[in-house]
Structure formats: C-alpha cells, structure tokens
TIMIPA-147258 format. One line per 8 residues: number of its first residue (from 1); their letters; for each residue x, y, z of C-alpha. Coordinates in pm, 1 decimal, decimal comma, padded with zeros to 6 digits. Example, Ala and Ser with C-alpha at 12.3 -4.5 7.8 and 13.67 -1.06 7.14 Angstrom:
// residues 2
1 = as = 01230,0 -00450,0 00780,0; 01367,0 -00106,0 00714,0
// end
This chain:
// residues 562
1 = mqdklnsi = 02206,1 03834,2 -00489,8; 02412,5 03694,5 -00777,1; 02725,4 03727,0 -00559,7; 02554,0 03525,5 -00288,5; 02459,2 03258,9 -00539,7; 02819,8 03236,3 -00650,9; 02921,3 03188,9 -00287,5; 02703,5 02876,9 -00258,5
9 = pvrktqwk = 02917,6 02605,2 -00418,6; 02766,6 02316,4 -00611,7; 03006,5 02031,0 -00563,8; 03032,5 01759,6 -00826,8; 03045,1 01405,8 -00700,1; 03358,0 01195,2 -00735,9; 03188,8 00856,5 -00704,7; 02954,7 00652,9 -00921,7
17 = fhgglkla = 02748,5 00336,8 -00897,6; 02775,8 00019,6 -01100,9; 02574,6 -00010,5 -01421,3; 02279,6 00210,4 -01505,0; 02154,8 00360,4 -01830,6; 02152,8 00690,7 -02012,4; 01788,1 00739,6 -02112,3; 01599,3 01004,1 -02307,2
25 = ghkkqsmq = 01437,7 01233,1 -02049,6; 01113,3 01348,5 -02220,7; 01083,1 01607,1 -01942,6; 01041,5 01933,6 -02134,6; 00678,7 01870,5 -02236,9; 00551,4 01887,9 -01876,4; 00777,6 02179,6 -01776,9; 00622,8 02440,4 -02006,4
33 = tgiataiv = 00408,7 02584,8 -01725,0; 00421,5 02605,9 -01346,4; 00228,2 02393,4 -01101,6; -00147,4 02408,4 -01168,2; -00414,6 02334,2 -00907,5; -00656,3 02056,5 -00994,3; -01026,4 02106,6 -00932,9; -01202,0 01955,7 -00632,6
41 = peqliipl = -01377,1 01643,7 -00767,0; -01734,7 01550,0 -00686,7; -01615,9 01237,6 -00507,8; -01294,0 01143,8 -00329,2; -01184,7 00780,1 -00297,1; -00931,8 00758,0 -00014,2; -00764,7 00419,1 00045,6; -00682,4 00327,9 00405,1
49 = qqhigrpa = -00349,8 00189,3 00288,2; -00142,6 00426,5 00075,8; 00188,9 00330,1 00232,5; 00411,3 00039,0 00322,3; 00279,9 -00141,6 00628,2; -00062,0 -00188,7 00784,1; -00377,3 00002,3 00680,9; -00498,2 00284,2 00903,2
57 = kpvitigd = -00813,1 00241,6 01116,3; -01116,4 00461,4 01032,8; -01225,5 00702,0 01307,3; -01540,7 00814,9 01125,6; -01856,4 00636,3 01014,2; -02086,6 00652,8 00714,8; -02294,6 00968,7 00720,0; -02041,3 01180,5 00910,4
65 = kvlkgqci = -01968,8 01531,1 00791,4; -01595,1 01598,2 00758,0; -01386,3 01910,6 00706,0; -01069,2 01957,9 00504,5; -00767,3 01841,7 00701,7; -00973,1 01635,0 00949,9; -00824,6 01299,7 01050,7; -01047,7 01021,2 00918,5
73 = atlkdpts = -00820,6 00721,5 00982,5; -00533,2 00690,5 01221,8; -00279,1 00459,9 01381,2; -00314,5 00317,6 01731,7; 00054,6 00246,1 01785,8; 00296,9 00523,7 01678,0; 00576,2 00265,7 01639,7; 00377,8 00056,0 01391,6
81 = itaaihap = 00434,7 00080,3 01018,2; 00128,0 00278,0 00913,5; 00021,0 00639,5 00857,7; -00277,7 00858,9 00935,8; -00525,3 00959,7 00663,9; -00701,4 01298,3 00642,2; -00998,3 01438,5 00451,0; -00865,2 01624,2 00143,0
89 = ssgeviai = -01180,8 01837,3 00124,9; -01503,9 01898,2 00314,0; -01808,0 01681,2 00252,2; -01996,2 01372,7 00369,3; -01873,0 01016,4 00413,4; -02103,2 00812,0 00190,9; -01926,1 00473,6 00205,3; -01643,2 00272,8 00355,3
97 = ethaipsm = -01596,8 -00012,1 00113,1; -01352,4 -00208,7 -00100,1; -01231,5 -00029,6 -00410,8; -00963,8 -00085,5 -00674,5; -00635,2 00089,8 -00595,3; -00317,5 00144,3 -00801,3; -00067,7 -00091,9 -00642,1; 00194,7 -00341,0 -00753,9
105 = nrqtanci = 00103,0 -00597,2 -00487,9; -00263,3 -00540,4 -00404,6; -00556,8 -00491,6 -00638,7; -00815,8 -00364,4 -00389,8; -00829,7 -00205,1 -00046,0; -01083,8 -00059,7 00193,4; -01150,4 00303,3 00101,7; -01334,7 00594,1 00259,1
113 = iiktdged = -01550,9 00761,0 -00004,9; -01637,5 01128,7 00051,9; -01895,1 01321,6 -00145,5; -01752,7 01672,9 -00153,4; -01975,3 01974,9 -00084,4; -01779,4 02219,1 -00303,0; -01706,3 02449,2 -00008,0; -01357,9 02310,6 00065,1
121 = rwlpsikp = -01386,4 02424,4 00429,1; -01082,0 02376,4 00652,7; -01084,8 02228,3 00999,9; -01069,0 02530,9 01235,6; -00821,8 02368,4 01478,9; -00525,0 02382,6 01238,4; -00228,3 02521,0 01437,4; 00086,9 02633,5 01250,9
129 = vdnptsls = 00424,2 02656,7 01428,4; 00623,6 02975,1 01365,6; 00954,9 02856,4 01512,5; 00993,7 02476,5 01472,1; 01347,6 02467,7 01615,0; 01207,9 02585,7 01949,5; 01020,0 02254,9 01981,6; 01167,9 01929,7 02104,6
137 = sdtlkqli = 01243,9 01640,4 01871,3; 00962,3 01431,9 02020,7; 00710,6 01713,2 01966,6; 00814,0 01759,0 01603,1; 00802,2 01386,9 01544,1; 00451,2 01371,3 01690,7; 00336,2 01651,8 01459,5; 00476,0 01460,3 01161,3
145 = ieagivgl = 00294,8 01147,4 01278,1; -00032,7 01337,9 01308,4; 00014,9 01482,7 00958,1; 00027,5 01133,5 00802,8; 00342,4 01201,2 00600,1; 00499,0 00914,9 00403,5; 00781,5 00896,3 00152,5; 00655,4 01064,8 -00164,8
153 = ggagfpth = 00927,3 00929,4 -00391,4; 00735,7 00609,7 -00459,1; 00799,0 00367,7 -00169,7; 00555,2 00526,1 00077,1; 00746,6 00438,9 00394,8; 00600,7 00630,7 00695,7; 00831,0 00929,5 00750,8; 00819,4 00933,1 01131,7
161 = lkltaetk = 00985,8 00590,8 01146,7; 01294,2 00731,5 00968,1; 01343,6 01009,9 01222,6; 01477,6 00790,7 01502,8; 01822,2 00631,8 01538,6; 01725,6 00282,2 01655,1; 02043,3 00079,4 01600,3; 02328,0 00322,7 01534,3
169 = pldtliin = 02347,8 00702,6 01568,6; 02275,5 00893,4 01248,1; 02528,4 01141,4 01112,6; 02414,4 01227,7 00758,0; 02083,1 01331,6 00603,0; 02054,9 01274,5 00227,5; 01785,8 01452,7 00026,3; 01693,0 01278,1 -00298,1
177 = aaecepyi = 01634,6 01534,6 -00573,4; 01761,0 01311,8 -00856,2; 01423,4 01226,5 -01018,6; 01593,2 00994,3 -01264,5; 01289,3 00834,1 -01435,0; 01196,7 00969,4 -01780,5; 00888,7 01195,1 -01810,7; 00857,0 01268,0 -01434,6
185 = tcdavlie = 00918,3 01632,4 -01338,2; 00706,1 01688,0 -01024,4; 01012,1 01718,7 -00797,7; 01199,2 01950,7 -01032,9; 00910,7 02195,4 -01066,2; 00848,6 02178,6 -00690,4; 01210,6 02277,4 -00628,4; 01186,0 02567,8 -00873,7
193 = eqadkiiq = 00872,9 02707,1 -00706,9; 00913,4 02603,1 -00341,2; 01289,4 02589,8 -00275,5; 01255,8 02800,6 00041,2; 01006,7 02554,7 00194,0; 01231,2 02263,4 00100,6; 01530,6 02414,7 00281,6; 01308,6 02489,1 00584,3
201 = giqiilht = 01195,0 02125,5 00583,3; 01556,8 02007,9 00575,4; 01633,3 02224,3 00879,7; 01331,1 02081,1 01063,5; 01441,4 01722,9 00992,5; 01801,2 01796,8 01094,6; 01673,2 01941,7 01423,9; 01439,2 01644,1 01476,9
209 = igiqhcli = 01712,7 01386,1 01419,8; 01978,5 01590,0 01596,7; 02249,3 01593,4 01326,4; 02433,9 01873,7 01145,7; 02520,7 01729,6 00804,5; 02298,8 01719,5 00495,3; 02369,5 01636,7 00131,2; 02125,9 01726,1 -00147,2
217 = gieddkpq = 02181,1 01509,4 -00454,4; 02045,5 01654,6 -00780,0; 02109,6 01553,0 -01141,1; 02298,0 01791,6 -01366,6; 02010,6 01819,3 -01618,5; 01810,7 02047,9 -01382,3; 01989,3 02386,2 -01394,7; 01682,6 02590,3 -01291,5
225 = aiqalqka = 01622,5 02369,0 -00989,1; 01990,1 02389,7 -00890,2; 01978,6 02769,0 -00911,6; 01661,1 02781,8 -00699,9; 01826,4 02572,3 -00427,9; 02135,8 02792,8 -00439,4; 01918,1 03099,6 -00389,5; 01733,1 02941,6 -00095,6
233 = latinnht = 02058,5 02827,7 00068,2; 02205,3 03177,8 00032,8; 01932,6 03318,1 00258,6; 02007,1 03092,0 00557,3; 02386,5 03125,6 00563,9; 02416,6 02769,4 00687,2; 02702,3 02545,4 00574,2; 02556,9 02223,9 00716,1
241 = iqliqipt = 02359,9 02172,2 00391,5; 02566,0 02088,7 00080,8; 02437,1 02083,1 -00275,5; 02594,5 01807,7 -00486,3; 02549,0 01768,3 -00861,0; 02544,4 01410,4 -00989,0; 02554,0 01277,1 -01347,2; 02221,9 01213,1 -01516,0
249 = rypaggek = 02212,4 00836,7 -01521,4; 01921,9 00605,3 -01446,0; 01860,8 00491,8 -01168,7; 02063,0 00753,1 -00977,8; 01752,5 00816,5 -00765,2; 01763,5 00469,6 -00613,8; 01833,8 00499,6 -00241,7; 02144,8 00281,2 -00229,2
257 = qliqvltg = 02274,6 00413,9 -00560,2; 02235,9 00775,8 -00446,4; 02416,1 00703,7 -00118,5; 02705,3 00549,4 -00307,8; 02727,4 00842,0 -00552,6; 02716,7 01107,1 -00278,9; 02930,7 00945,5 -00007,6; 03124,4 00660,8 -00167,1
265 = kevplnkl = 02972,2 00424,8 00091,1; 02790,6 00106,5 -00001,6; 02496,6 -00014,8 00204,2; 02576,5 -00379,4 00292,7; 02354,9 -00660,7 00169,8; 02039,6 -00708,2 00376,9; 02108,7 -00380,3 00558,1; 01946,7 -00036,4 00556,9
273 = phdigivc = 02099,3 00312,7 00531,7; 02033,8 00350,7 00906,5; 02294,7 00081,4 00966,1; 02569,1 00305,4 00826,3; 02441,9 00624,5 00990,4; 02250,1 00765,3 00691,9; 01883,0 00854,5 00647,7; 01727,7 00947,6 00310,8
281 = hniatvha = 01422,5 01159,3 00231,9; 01265,5 01269,9 -00093,4; 01235,2 01638,0 -00189,1; 00853,7 01622,3 -00191,2; 00854,9 01456,1 00151,7; 01067,1 01739,1 00292,9; 00825,0 01994,5 00144,9; 00532,4 01810,2 00308,0
289 = vteaikeg = 00712,6 01826,6 00644,9; 00740,0 02205,1 00615,9; 00370,9 02242,0 00535,2; 00276,7 02012,5 00823,1; 00484,8 02197,1 01083,2; 00482,2 02560,8 00970,6; 00129,1 02565,9 00826,3; -00040,5 02286,8 01022,0
297 = kpliervv = -00139,5 02121,2 00693,8; -00155,5 01739,7 00685,4; -00066,7 01542,0 00374,0; -00388,6 01578,8 00173,2; -00245,8 01670,7 -00166,8; 00065,6 01631,0 -00375,8; 00221,3 01747,7 -00703,2; 00159,8 01498,9 -00985,0
305 = tvtgdklq = 00316,7 01502,8 -01331,5; 00047,8 01440,4 -01594,2; 00220,0 01380,5 -01925,5; 00246,8 01155,2 -02226,6; 00235,3 01125,8 -02599,8; -00125,2 01225,1 -02672,5; -00215,8 01475,3 -02402,2; -00310,7 01820,8 -02523,5
313 = qpknmrvl = -00174,7 01998,8 -02213,9; 00091,9 01800,9 -02024,5; 00169,6 01969,4 -01693,1; 00232,5 01933,1 -01322,8; -00073,1 01963,4 -01100,9; -00138,4 01994,5 -00729,9; -00394,0 01715,5 -00684,6; -00603,4 01622,2 -00380,1
321 = igtpmqdv = -00542,5 01269,4 -00252,1; -00834,0 01048,5 -00357,6; -00911,3 01236,5 -00681,3; -01005,0 00991,0 -00959,3; -00731,6 00984,0 -01222,5; -00992,6 01029,6 -01491,3; -01072,7 01377,6 -01355,5; -00704,1 01470,2 -01352,2
329 = lnecgyte = -00651,5 01348,1 -01709,1; -00959,0 01535,6 -01833,1; -00802,8 01863,2 -01716,3; -00502,9 01790,4 -01938,2; -00701,4 01719,4 -02254,1; -00703,0 01339,9 -02239,0; -00896,0 01145,2 -02499,5; -00934,9 00776,4 -02429,3
337 = sndqslim = -00849,5 00532,7 -02707,6; -00769,2 00165,2 -02741,3; -00412,6 00224,6 -02856,4; -00310,8 00402,8 -02534,7; -00183,6 00266,1 -02206,9; -00187,1 00432,6 -01865,9; 00104,2 00408,1 -01622,4; 00123,8 00538,3 -01266,4
345 = ggpmmgih = 00486,8 00640,9 -01236,8; 00756,8 00633,2 -01502,2; 00800,9 00397,6 -01798,8; 01072,8 00195,4 -01623,2; 00927,0 00122,3 -01279,2; 00568,4 00242,0 -01312,4; 00249,4 00042,8 -01253,8; 00044,7 -00029,1 -01567,2
353 = ldsadypv = -00324,0 00050,8 -01515,9; -00617,0 -00103,8 -01700,3; -00830,0 00211,3 -01667,7; -00836,5 00565,5 -01528,8; -01086,0 00478,5 -01253,7; -00815,8 00452,3 -00987,5; -00770,1 00727,1 -00725,9; -00458,8 00938,7 -00684,8
361 = ikttncil = -00278,0 00823,7 -00369,3; 00013,1 00959,5 -00168,4; 00270,3 00774,0 -00379,0; 00128,2 00885,3 -00717,0; 00403,4 01103,1 -00859,9; 00310,5 01070,3 -01227,8; 00023,5 00967,9 -01457,0; 00176,8 00875,0 -01790,0
369 = vrkkqkqp = -00016,9 00822,4 -02114,2; 00174,9 00626,7 -02376,1; 00101,1 00459,3 -02701,4; 00068,2 00086,9 -02654,3; 00376,4 -00099,2 -02760,6; 00357,6 -00450,1 -02894,9; 00536,1 -00686,2 -02663,4; 00805,2 -00866,8 -02865,6
377 = valpcirc = 00827,8 -01243,7 -02845,8; 01079,5 -01357,0 -02586,1; 01368,5 -01556,0 -02733,9; 01612,9 -01791,1 -02558,6; 01883,4 -01629,4 -02346,6; 02210,4 -01599,1 -02542,0; 02421,2 -01535,1 -02227,9; 02548,9 -01203,3 -02358,5
385 = gecarvcp = 02595,4 -01060,7 -02007,5; 02441,6 -00718,9 -02089,1; 02198,4 -00752,7 -01797,3; 02485,1 -00792,6 -01549,8; 02670,8 -00497,4 -01704,6; 02384,0 -00252,1 -01645,5; 02251,3 -00387,4 -01312,8; 02286,6 -00101,0 -01059,1
393 = anllpqql = 02266,1 -00346,2 -00768,0; 02567,1 -00539,5 -00909,7; 02371,9 -00866,9 -00924,0; 02377,4 -01152,9 -01174,5; 02035,5 -01120,3 -01345,2; 02104,0 -01410,9 -01578,1; 02153,1 -01655,1 -01288,2; 01845,9 -01516,9 -01112,0
401 = ywytrakd = 01647,7 -01576,1 -01430,0; 01762,8 -01937,4 -01470,9; 01698,5 -02033,7 -01109,0; 01358,9 -01860,9 -01112,4; 01259,5 -02055,5 -01422,9; 01370,1 -02374,1 -01247,9; 01173,8 -02266,3 -00935,5; 01487,4 -02317,1 -00728,9
409 = ldrvqdyq = 01396,6 -02046,9 -00479,5; 01677,9 -02134,4 -00239,6; 01939,2 -02059,3 -00504,6; 01748,6 -01747,5 -00606,1; 01789,1 -01618,2 -00250,8; 02156,9 -01717,2 -00254,5; 02196,2 -01477,2 -00546,4; 02035,3 -01193,8 -00343,6
417 = ifsciecg = 01699,5 -01162,0 -00520,9; 01579,6 -00912,6 -00259,7; 01861,5 -00671,9 -00346,4; 01697,1 -00626,9 -00687,1; 01526,7 -00283,8 -00700,6; 01322,7 -00381,0 -01010,8; 01457,9 -00081,7 -01203,1; 01410,3 -00253,0 -01540,2
425 = ccdyvcps = 01761,9 -00189,7 -01672,8; 01808,7 -00558,4 -01751,0; 01476,6 -00568,7 -01940,0; 01574,9 -00260,4 -02137,0; 01902,1 -00401,4 -02273,2; 01805,8 -00769,4 -02313,8; 01844,0 -00857,0 -02686,3; 01619,2 -01160,5 -02637,3
433 = hiplvqfy = 01336,9 -00941,9 -02496,2; 01303,0 -01161,3 -02187,5; 01077,5 -00992,6 -01924,7; 01335,6 -01040,9 -01650,6; 01172,6 -00813,9 -01392,8; 00850,5 -01013,7 -01417,1; 01046,1 -01327,8 -01329,1; 01206,5 -01152,4 -01031,4
441 = ryakteiw = 00871,2 -01026,7 -00904,4; 00730,8 -01377,0 -00937,5; 01023,9 -01520,3 -00739,8; 00982,7 -01263,7 -00462,3; 00609,2 -01327,7 -00441,1; 00661,5 -01703,7 -00424,0; 00922,7 -01667,9 -00149,3; 00694,5 -01437,9 00049,9
449 = tqeadrkk = 00404,0 -01682,8 00001,9; 00611,2 -01979,9 00115,4; 00735,3 -01785,0 00415,3; 00379,5 -01690,0 00507,4; 00266,9 -02053,4 00468,7; 00556,9 -02170,2 00683,4; 00468,6 -01921,5 00955,9; 00105,9 -02034,7 00944,7
457 = sdharerh = 00214,1 -02397,9 00967,3; 00449,3 -02325,8 01258,3; 00176,3 -02132,4 01433,9; -00073,7 -02416,0 01384,5; 00177,6 -02672,4 01515,3; 00257,4 -02459,6 01818,9; -00113,3 -02420,0 01892,3; -00166,8 -02796,4 01864,4
465 = eyrqfrle = 00129,2 -02874,9 02088,7; 00015,4 -02621,8 02345,4; -00336,0 -02766,1 02337,1; -00199,3 -03114,5 02400,3; 00007,3 -02976,7 02688,2; -00298,1 -02804,4 02837,6; -00505,9 -03123,6 02813,0; -00236,4 -03332,9 02980,3
473 = rkkaedae = -00183,9 -03071,9 03248,7; -00558,0 -03054,2 03315,0; -00577,3 -03433,4 03335,7; -00291,4 -03444,3 03588,2; -00442,6 -03162,2 03791,5; -00782,5 -03335,2 03797,1; -00622,4 -03660,7 03912,7; -00426,2 -03483,8 04185,5
481 = rkakkkal = -00733,3 -03295,0 04298,5; -00939,2 -03615,3 04316,4; -00665,4 -03793,5 04513,3; -00644,6 -03509,2 04766,5; -01021,2 -03501,6 04798,6; -01034,8 -03878,8 04853,9; -00752,5 -03866,6 05110,3; -00928,0 -03589,3 05301,8
489 = lnkkqgik = -01251,2 -03784,9 05299,6; -01075,4 -04101,5 05422,2; -00907,6 -03906,9 05699,0; -01242,0 -03770,1 05816,8; -01395,3 -04121,3 05812,2; -01092,7 -04283,0 05975,0; -01024,0 -04509,6 05679,2; -00663,9 -04603,6 05623,5
497 = tpeqdskk = -00551,9 -04644,2 05266,2; -00292,5 -04901,0 05149,8; -00048,1 -04616,6 05099,8; -00087,2 -04508,3 05461,0; -00044,2 -04868,1 05584,8; 00271,5 -04919,1 05379,1; 00419,7 -04590,4 05502,8; 00343,4 -04682,7 05862,2
505 = aaieaalk = 00498,8 -05028,1 05818,6; 00814,8 -04875,8 05665,4; 00849,6 -04632,4 05954,0; 00803,5 -04907,0 06214,4; 01063,0 -05130,0 06040,3; 01314,1 -04843,2 06034,9; 01260,1 -04777,3 06408,8; 01303,5 -05146,6 06485,9
513 = rvkerqse = 01638,3 -05155,1 06298,9; 01760,0 -04851,6 06489,2; 01669,3 -05009,2 06825,2; 01842,5 -05338,1 06732,6; 02157,3 -05153,0 06630,1; 02159,3 -04958,4 06954,5; 02122,7 -05287,4 07150,1; 02415,3 -05444,2 06963,2
521 = qaaiaknt = 02638,7 -05147,6 07031,5; 02545,6 -05151,8 07398,6; 02627,0 -05526,8 07423,7; 02961,5 -05478,7 07252,9; 03048,6 -05192,0 07482,6; 02961,6 -05408,8 07787,6; 03163,4 -05707,8 07668,6; 03470,4 -05499,0 07594,3
529 = egltdeqq = 03497,2 -05348,1 07937,3; 03836,6 -05426,8 08102,7; 04002,1 -05551,8 07784,0; 04364,4 -05463,8 07710,4; 04459,4 -05250,6 07412,2; 04585,6 -05552,5 07220,9; 04261,0 -05744,3 07278,9; 04057,4 -05440,5 07173,8
537 = kkideveq = 04266,9 -05407,5 06857,3; 04196,7 -05772,9 06760,7; 03824,8 -05726,6 06819,3; 03827,2 -05416,3 06599,0; 04006,7 -05607,6 06323,2; 03746,5 -05888,0 06337,4; 03466,7 -05628,8 06324,5; 03630,2 -05453,3 06027,1
545 = rrknklqk = 03666,1 -05785,5 05837,7; 03299,9 -05853,0 05904,9; 03203,0 -05513,8 05767,1; 03422,7 -05560,9 05456,5; 03265,3 -05901,6 05396,7; 02914,3 -05757,1 05421,8; 03008,6 -05471,8 05181,8; 03154,2 -05720,3 04933,4
553 = eklntkle = 02840,1 -05934,4 04947,9; 02625,4 -05628,2 04882,8; 02843,7 -05535,0 04584,2; 02822,5 -05883,9 04434,7; 02447,5 -05882,7 04478,4; 02422,6 -05551,7 04301,9; 02638,5 -05674,0 04010,5; 02424,6 -05986,5 03974,6
561 = dn = 02110,1 -05772,9 03967,3; 02255,8 -05558,4 03689,4
// end
C-alpha cells in the first residue's frame, strides 16, 4: 500500500494570490480525538432558511408526527435559489414560528420546532443507490435537490444550482480542502476519517457535470489529511483527480483565491467561476453528496468544530441540524461566564453571538468560545497602506473606507466594494484599529437598501402609469361603445345624425364634380372634331397654360395659408 501511496503524486502549486496573512492555527486542541456524535436534543429548532436565497415552504403542520429524514419543507421551483429541509430526528411538530437564527444579515426566521421522541426512527422509504454512475445526470441532480444539500463551507449556496453549465461549458472541478481559518478543523478530521466517501462524491459530481478534470486544493499543514486522500485515490486508479498542496496562508480557502492558486486564472470582476469554466465545492459538501446518493441520507447533520480557550473537551462533533448550541457546548464542558464571547465560525469571518440559544444550521462549521477582547479605540487613518498590501481581493481598502465615511456610495461601487470578501485581513493589520470590515458591510447594506427602494419606487410608478392607461382606455372604450349603441338606435328609428348628413352631402358633391368634368370633356371632344393637327396643338397649349395657371394659384393660396 505504501508503494501505491508513493505513486499518487501531491503536486505543489506554482501560483499565489495577492496579499493574505500567516496566522496562528490553534487547530491541535480540537484534533486530539476523532469525530464524536452529539446526543439527540429534546427539541430541534430548524430554520426554513439556512442557505442563500428564498426560504423553503413547509409541507407539514403543527401536530404532525415526523420521522428522521422526512422532508418537512421543500422548494416548488427546482431552478429557484432555495433548498429542501428534512427532519433530523423523529418526533412531533409542536410549532412553526419565528425564532432567532445565527446569521450575518437576518436576526430571525420562521422555524419548524420538533419535540423529539428519543427513538430516532428513520423514514422507511430511504433508497440508496449502489452504482451512481449508472444514473443520468438529471437523475443525480434531482436526488441532490431532494436531499437539500447546500455549500457547507459557509456560504450555503444550493448545490444543485452549481451542477449545470448555464453560460459556458465547465471543464474543471475544484474541491476546497484548504480550511484556512484558525481553530476550525471539521474538514480536516472529516478527510482523515471519510476520505473514501469524499473521493466517491467527487466522482459523482464529475459524472453529473460531465467533465473529467478535478483539482483538490489542500494546505500543507494537514499531512494526515493529505495521506488519507492519497490512500483513497490509490484505490480508484483514476488520474482525473489531482491532489495539489498549497501554502498555508489566510484566506487561501476563499473561492477566487483558491482558483488563482490552483490554476493561475483570475475570476474577472463581477463574474463567477462558472464564467471561466470552473465550479467549486467544499469537502464537506462532497461528503454530503455521497451520503445522499449512496446511502439515501438527506442533509440532516454535519460535523462541527467545538473549540476555544475555556472548553474542557474541545472536539469535532457530528451534530443534528437544529440542535441548540447550548446542548452542543455542554457536551464539551462549557461553563458560561461574562468574560467569554461566542462565535459561529472562525475568529476572522465568524458571526458573534449574544448567547448560546441559537440552533446549529447547515452552514455552522464551528462554535468558538473565546475570551472577550477589549475593543481598542479607533484612531485616525495614517495612510500607511498596510490594508492594501494584505487585501486578497487586490482592492484599495483605504479609499473604500474614506468614501464609505463620506456616504459616497457611487464612488464606493466604483472601487468594487462587492469584490470584498470581508476576510478581515485589513482589520487585522490596521495600526489605527479602524473596524474597516464594519464600514464595508454598512456600505453594502446601504447600497442594497437603496437598490430595493429604487425597485419599489419603479414598481409603484409603473403600476400608477398602467392604472392611468387602463382608466383612459376604459373611458375611450365606453365612449366608443355608447356611440355605436346610439348610432344603431338612430338607424332603427330612421333618425339621421349630423355626421350622416355631412357624409351624404360630401358624396353628392363629389359625384356632381365628376359629372361636370365628364360633360366638359365631352364638349371639348365635340368641338375639336375636324380640326387640323396645328389647330389641335394650339388648343392643347392653351389648355396646358390654363392648368399651369390654376396650379400656380393653388400654390400661392397654400403659401398664404401657411
């Protein structure tokens, strides 16, 4: 087996991205043990929106009994940006109500609350697929849709929407195994324990998309994970999947940064990886695809890193979606105190939580407990340029900051505010301790709000204009209908209207002119009988002069009128 491992090369990348930071990893404390399984909580709080896009629609009602793996909320349109939701355990639906959720943009969302029965009974209609490559791409895509899989790296984009080449044909699949944020190790431990399933998931996605080229990008500080992937690749004898080792530098796990490091290509501004023939998926997402297809298991749980400074037992846990974070923390020896802060995610891009009452959702990759740090007082910008030096998106953070402070949102957009990935590198190195990312988030929110207000205003104006058009059209139609009705009534009664009289008079006058002209021509023809050619020529000349004179008089009259 060691010979086979040696035959699987691990290529080192030859490219790099602009900026970035070398950060302390703090990863060893949660890697002391393997993946543990969290207990089934007494109550599950399952938000209807755990992904980018629109919330799913409930298909159950209060009082319904549900089984593990049963679909409880779904999507009507498979092309819409949303994802199905499933019951993580068996029990009874006791409420569908608004509840606080861990999110950067929204504070609350409608949630389905299930009181578990402790039996954890599976839905009997679960159907695994032994040979996924025997199925068509559409069938596999439909199974992924039904499983409710979203990107588990943090963004939560519905996976099925990234399995179709809409604009340009895809040629490369990139698997993100970088996991660059400090403290987070859920992907690394998943690779070490489930590398075979990950490679199977990659093969399923390659077959679904219809391409034959895959790059796995993994940081060089994960030797055990690299070895596990080598071992799994050695069993398939397939050279379409390449393992590439990249330097440990934050944020190497950013989508555009990883593409640049692995391929040397840069995703253009305001474009997506699809536009250059590349699609990216996270390691945990690929693992979820395997479980959905080969085991018939929808996305009802995920591996979560539970770590921090004052936890007795930091570890990675397989947690049911909807489990209250307090229950998860209690299993790791958490003691609440006023000098601690909770973060969902890593210290750089994570969401700060005010309590542990939030549920674990599909995009919860880490629950971090840290000692509260006093926020230093922000000082004036000294224009040192450190923020621009470390920006991985190659932006000008200083200019973005100044224009955001001035609320000049047009200039902010000119400097590509939406290319900012909010990685926090600029905050980290700023000697004046300016919370730059907060300014950028504010600017984005304001732009989105103004855009929404503009759309509402345009919609209201269009509705008003269409209403005015409908009223005028109805008025004209009513008038026309009344006129036709009156004309029909007059016709039946034999009454002639002024319009009819004027039309009749015009017709009679036109007939009279025609008859007079015919009489004149007949008289001329009679008088010209027996004339010589010379006499006829003189008569024609006189007639032509008469016509020219009449035409000139008409022209003069017309000019005078003008």
